[in-house]
Every structure is written in C-alpha cells, then in structure tokens.
N, C-alpha and C positions, 0 to 999 in steps of 0.2 A: 699386256704382252707376256707371253710365256717365257719363263727363265729355264734355260737348258744348260746342264753341266756336262762337259765332254771330258771324260777321263781317258787320256790317251798319251802314251809315252813318246810316240813318234811325232816329232814337231811338224813335219809336212802334212801328215794325215790330220792331226789336230787342227792345224791352221786351215786346211781345205774344208773340213767339216764346219768349223766356226764361221768361215767366210760364207759358205753356202747358207747356213742357218740365218746369219745376220742379213744376208741378201733377201731372205724371205720374211724379214721383219722380226725375227726372234732375238731375244737377249741371250747370247751364248757366252759362257765362260769356260776356260780350259784349266784342268789340273793335270800335271805331268806324271804324277805318281798316285798310287792307290791311297797312300797316307794323306797326301795333299787333298785328294778328292774327298776322303772321309772327313778331314778338317773343314773343308768348304761346306759339305752337307750338314755338318754339325753347327756351323756358324750362321747359315742362312737357308731359307727354303728354296727349293728348285721344283719345277713342275715335271721335269724329265731328266734322266741321266742317260747319256750315251757312253757305254762302258766297254773298254777294250778288255776282252776276257783273258788275254795272255799278258797282263802286266807283269813286269819283273818285280821281284821282291816279295811276292806272295805265292801261295800255291796256285797253280794255273788251271786245274780243272774247273769248269763253270759251276759245278755243284758244291763248291766250298761254301761253308756257312756264312762268311763275311760277304760274299757276293750275293747270295740269296737274301741276306738281311738288307742289303742296299736296295735290291730290286723291290722287295716288299715294302720297305720304308718309303721309297719314292712312289710306288704305285698307290699307296694309301693316301697320298697327298695330291694325286692327279685329278683334274677335272676334265672329263671327256665330253 
C-alpha cells in the first residue's frame, strides 16, 4: 500500500484529502506545518507528498529551494 504524506495547514482540507485517500486504500498521514512535514519525511519513507504551496512560516513562491528539494527527494523514491 502506498504511503502518502499530506502537508496542509487547513484542517478541513487536510482531513478531506486524507479521508478520500484512505477511502481509496492509501495509507495517508497529515503534517500541519512545513517543519512537521520535513520531520516526517526525514523519519520515514513516503511514496508521495501532497504539498500545500502556500504554507505559512516559509517563503511562499513554489520555486523556493526547500520545496523543490522535497519534490525531487520524493520523486526519487516513487515507483510508478
């Protein structure tokens, strides 16, 4: 079963995404902040990350290096 990390600060949005993914049989976890998401990614492997591009607490443009690094790091570990 694929493990998916949802990094989303809005509780309703995060819960809706997690519920939908779990309903389809995926193992979905939620991180409410970018820092928490980074910690979870460092602690265990995920197959995919669903990332809110406008998380508070970090620069918001999608081309920021930390977001690019997360996407590359995750994509390297995906099996399609």
